MARMI-956405 format. One record per residue (C-alpha): residue number from 1; x, y, z. Coordinates in steps of 0.02 Angstrom, whole numbers, plus 50000, padded with zeros to 5 digits. Layout:
! MARMI-956405
{node NUM, {X, Y, Z}}
...
***
This chain:
! MARMI-956405
{node 1, {50363, 48301, 49083}}
{node 2, {50537, 48233, 49050}}
{node 3, {50687, 48212, 49164}}
{node 4, {50828, 48312, 49166}}
{node 5, {50984, 48188, 49135}}
{node 6, {51172, 48248, 49139}}
{node 7, {51297, 48139, 49029}}
{node 8, {51457, 48133, 49106}}
{node 9, {51567, 48106, 48966}}
{node 10, {51743, 48191, 48901}}
{node 11, {51763, 48372, 48914}}
{node 12, {51637, 48484, 48778}}
{node 13, {51724, 48632, 48710}}
{node 14, {51570, 48711, 48666}}
{node 15, {51511, 48714, 48843}}
{node 16, {51501, 48847, 48963}}
{node 17, {51626, 48779, 49108}}
{node 18, {51580, 48836, 49295}}
{node 19, {51685, 48818, 49450}}
{node 20, {51582, 48831, 49597}}
{node 21, {51690, 48859, 49753}}
{node 22, {51616, 48871, 49928}}
{node 23, {51553, 48775, 50062}}
{node 24, {51401, 48683, 50111}}
{node 25, {51279, 48820, 50053}}
{node 26, {51329, 48761, 49871}}
{node 27, {51352, 48574, 49911}}
{node 28, {51178, 48518, 49991}}
{node 29, {51067, 48421, 49873}}
{node 30, {51217, 48438, 49745}}
{node 31, {51188, 48605, 49685}}
{node 32, {51328, 48620, 49538}}
{node 33, {51248, 48443, 49475}}
{node 34, {51091, 48498, 49479}}
{node 35, {51138, 48663, 49366}}
{node 36, {51201, 48534, 49270}}
{node 37, {51040, 48448, 49233}}
{node 38, {50929, 48597, 49216}}
{node 39, {51020, 48662, 49077}}
{node 40, {51045, 48485, 48971}}
{node 41, {50849, 48468, 49007}}
{node 42, {50843, 48618, 48890}}
{node 43, {50978, 48566, 48773}}
{node 44, {51097, 48698, 48833}}
{node 45, {51274, 48659, 48881}}
{node 46, {51338, 48699, 49049}}
{node 47, {51481, 48583, 49127}}
{node 48, {51512, 48626, 49322}}
{node 49, {51643, 48570, 49430}}
{node 50, {51662, 48611, 49637}}
{node 51, {51786, 48654, 49745}}
{node 52, {51678, 48651, 49921}}
{node 53, {51728, 48621, 50097}}
{node 54, {51610, 48645, 50226}}
{node 55, {51598, 48786, 50337}}
{node 56, {51746, 48872, 50210}}
{node 57, {51771, 49051, 50193}}
{node 58, {51858, 49133, 50051}}
{node 59, {52005, 49176, 50154}}
{node 60, {52042, 48998, 50183}}
{node 61, {52002, 48936, 49993}}
{node 62, {52130, 49072, 49948}}
{node 63, {52272, 49004, 50102}}
{node 64, {52242, 48823, 50043}}
{node 65, {52183, 48787, 50224}}
{node 66, {52043, 48656, 50266}}
{node 67, {52089, 48548, 50120}}
{node 68, {52009, 48667, 50011}}
{node 69, {52080, 48658, 49802}}
{node 70, {52023, 48786, 49743}}
{node 71, {52189, 48895, 49696}}
{node 72, {52232, 48721, 49610}}
{node 73, {52075, 48738, 49516}}
{node 74, {52104, 48881, 49456}}
{node 75, {52278, 48851, 49394}}
{node 76, {52216, 48700, 49295}}
{node 77, {52060, 48705, 49235}}
{node 78, {51988, 48825, 49103}}
{node 79, {51829, 48905, 49168}}
{node 80, {51716, 49040, 49098}}
{node 81, {51629, 49072, 49279}}
{node 82, {51691, 49041, 49454}}
{node 83, {51558, 49057, 49565}}
{node 84, {51598, 49104, 49745}}
{node 85, {51488, 49065, 49914}}
{node 86, {51588, 49138, 50064}}
{node 87, {51543, 49101, 50240}}
{node 88, {51355, 49127, 50269}}
{node 89, {51393, 49254, 50406}}
{node 90, {51564, 49324, 50335}}
{node 91, {51489, 49470, 50267}}
{node 92, {51403, 49526, 50422}}
{node 93, {51550, 49445, 50563}}
{node 94, {51706, 49481, 50458}}
{node 95, {51682, 49623, 50320}}
{node 96, {51849, 49666, 50313}}
{node 97, {51867, 49492, 50258}}
{node 98, {51733, 49473, 50160}}
{node 99, {51777, 49616, 50034}}
{node 100, {51960, 49590, 50049}}
{node 101, {51962, 49392, 49993}}
{node 102, {51812, 49426, 49850}}
{node 103, {51911, 49559, 49764}}
{node 104, {52067, 49453, 49782}}
{node 105, {51969, 49297, 49695}}
{node 106, {51881, 49418, 49576}}
{node 107, {52053, 49501, 49516}}
{node 108, {52143, 49291, 49510}}
{node 109, {51984, 49218, 49407}}
{node 110, {51988, 49374, 49275}}
{node 111, {52179, 49329, 49256}}
{node 112, {52139, 49168, 49209}}
{node 113, {52018, 49231, 49071}}
{node 114, {51862, 49188, 49173}}
{node 115, {51728, 49303, 49268}}
{node 116, {51688, 49305, 49441}}
{node 117, {51495, 49270, 49497}}
{node 118, {51460, 49304, 49675}}
{node 119, {51306, 49194, 49766}}
{node 120, {51207, 49326, 49872}}
{node 121, {51164, 49201, 50014}}
{node 122, {51001, 49200, 50105}}
{node 123, {50961, 49253, 50287}}
{node 124, {50937, 49094, 50418}}
{node 125, {50765, 49032, 50435}}
{node 126, {50770, 49081, 50614}}
{node 127, {50807, 49265, 50573}}
{node 128, {50765, 49339, 50386}}
{node 129, {50823, 49517, 50458}}
{node 130, {50992, 49472, 50430}}
{node 131, {50946, 49481, 50230}}
{node 132, {50938, 49686, 50222}}
{node 133, {51161, 49675, 50284}}
{node 134, {51188, 49528, 50167}}
{node 135, {51110, 49604, 50011}}
{node 136, {51202, 49754, 50060}}
{node 137, {51360, 49687, 50072}}
{node 138, {51358, 49575, 49915}}
{node 139, {51286, 49702, 49807}}
{node 140, {51436, 49835, 49864}}
{node 141, {51557, 49679, 49832}}
{node 142, {51479, 49646, 49651}}
{node 143, {51479, 49840, 49620}}
{node 144, {51669, 49868, 49674}}
{node 145, {51731, 49739, 49582}}
{node 146, {51627, 49766, 49418}}
{node 147, {51554, 49564, 49443}}
{node 148, {51395, 49490, 49429}}
{node 149, {51306, 49411, 49581}}
{node 150, {51145, 49294, 49576}}
{node 151, {50997, 49348, 49704}}
{node 152, {50988, 49179, 49782}}
{node 153, {50953, 49273, 49968}}
{node 154, {50812, 49376, 49885}}
{node 155, {50719, 49255, 49795}}
{node 156, {50710, 49150, 49969}}
{node 157, {50629, 49301, 50043}}
{node 158, {50529, 49331, 49906}}
{node 159, {50483, 49131, 49910}}
{node 160, {50445, 49137, 50112}}
{node 161, {50317, 49284, 50070}}
{node 162, {50228, 49216, 49952}}
{node 163, {50233, 49031, 50003}}
{node 164, {50261, 49023, 50180}}
{node 165, {50206, 48858, 50192}}
{node 166, {50365, 48805, 50083}}
{node 167, {50512, 48719, 50161}}
{node 168, {50665, 48800, 50083}}
{node 169, {50789, 48730, 50235}}
{node 170, {50847, 48589, 50290}}
{node 171, {50886, 48647, 50447}}
{node 172, {50924, 48825, 50536}}
{node 173, {51024, 48881, 50377}}
{node 174, {51065, 48750, 50238}}
{node 175, {50942, 48741, 50102}}
{node 176, {50823, 48601, 50066}}
{node 177, {50782, 48509, 49913}}
{node 178, {50653, 48626, 49889}}
{node 179, {50798, 48770, 49922}}
{node 180, {50914, 48675, 49780}}
{node 181, {50797, 48675, 49655}}
{node 182, {50763, 48870, 49676}}
{node 183, {50954, 48886, 49672}}
{node 184, {50980, 48783, 49519}}
{node 185, {50836, 48884, 49429}}
{node 186, {50911, 49054, 49488}}
{node 187, {51093, 49007, 49411}}
{node 188, {50997, 48925, 49257}}
{node 189, {50912, 49097, 49210}}
{node 190, {51085, 49177, 49256}}
{node 191, {51195, 49080, 49139}}
{node 192, {51053, 49056, 48993}}
{node 193, {50952, 49235, 49018}}
{node 194, {50804, 49094, 48979}}
{node 195, {50648, 49041, 49041}}
{node 196, {50666, 48898, 49170}}
{node 197, {50459, 48846, 49127}}
{node 198, {50499, 48699, 49052}}
{node 199, {50632, 48606, 49172}}
{node 200, {50573, 48465, 49253}}
{node 201, {50526, 48433, 49422}}
{node 202, {50652, 48266, 49421}}
{node 203, {50815, 48290, 49390}}
{node 204, {50935, 48153, 49359}}
{node 205, {51118, 48073, 49299}}
{node 206, {51202, 47941, 49299}}
{node 207, {51315, 47820, 49408}}
{node 208, {51484, 47740, 49383}}
{node 209, {51394, 47590, 49293}}
{node 210, {51281, 47702, 49189}}
{node 211, {51116, 47665, 49300}}
{node 212, {50997, 47816, 49337}}
{node 213, {51049, 47907, 49477}}
{node 214, {50911, 48039, 49518}}
{node 215, {50948, 48224, 49582}}
{node 216, {50787, 48289, 49638}}
{node 217, {50615, 48254, 49636}}
{node 218, {50493, 48403, 49659}}
{node 219, {50290, 48392, 49656}}
{node 220, {50267, 48459, 49481}}
{node 221, {50151, 48616, 49556}}
{node 222, {50297, 48661, 49686}}
{node 223, {50425, 48670, 49530}}
{node 224, {50281, 48762, 49450}}
{node 225, {50293, 48904, 49574}}
{node 226, {50467, 48901, 49597}}
{node 227, {50498, 48933, 49397}}
{node 228, {50392, 49058, 49401}}
{node 229, {50464, 49163, 49559}}
{node 230, {50630, 49148, 49454}}
{node 231, {50552, 49198, 49294}}
{node 232, {50448, 49359, 49371}}
{node 233, {50612, 49397, 49484}}
{node 234, {50727, 49535, 49412}}
{node 235, {50897, 49508, 49389}}
{node 236, {51004, 49661, 49403}}
{node 237, {51132, 49579, 49277}}
{node 238, {51114, 49424, 49133}}
{node 239, {51237, 49341, 49044}}
{node 240, {51275, 49307, 48881}}
{node 241, {51142, 49136, 48836}}
{node 242, {51250, 48982, 48835}}
{node 243, {51255, 48863, 48680}}
{node 244, {51121, 48758, 48625}}
{node 245, {51121, 48580, 48537}}
***
């Protein structure tokens, strides 16, 4: 398979523009860039940016704490979607804040002409039983705000069931390269509604000197399994497909 490659250039007005807001669950192994490279490999146009600070919650993003720059980016960016990843235990430990600031951001994003999208996160490696509560709260948040969500946690759980030998975690909670590849496939499917079967196992971009910079190396057989898993997984909602070249 050919390598997927991002071409970093002036803003393409025909592209779908996505801002990822969150923390290390989003930036581990360069998820926003991986989504962009996957789309590029299939002739789709998705431009991604991120506002991520390790360990941050949406309340902190809203209040401009911990060096977050989300509010400024929402003011200056012309976004189509804004993806929100709250702190990994917020839905369980601080459900009031989880619902309040998820709702505040959903309203604000719509005021700015974009659609909010929530990343339904995954249980820690050490405690798969977390998933039921995490899923329940994210589904409630999406339902009460008439917003979409990407079911990352349930897909992680399915992968762990069918392939317990595949390491999806870098540590007890952060995604490994395998986990981020899986997340990238899920977001690509959400944004395009297309099959992931032809996405390459090697994804690359360019550095400031125009040299190849590899984002991801996946064994083809592992990539094939994750693609099949995502393609067969039922998403509650799919967006309008992005434009192709």
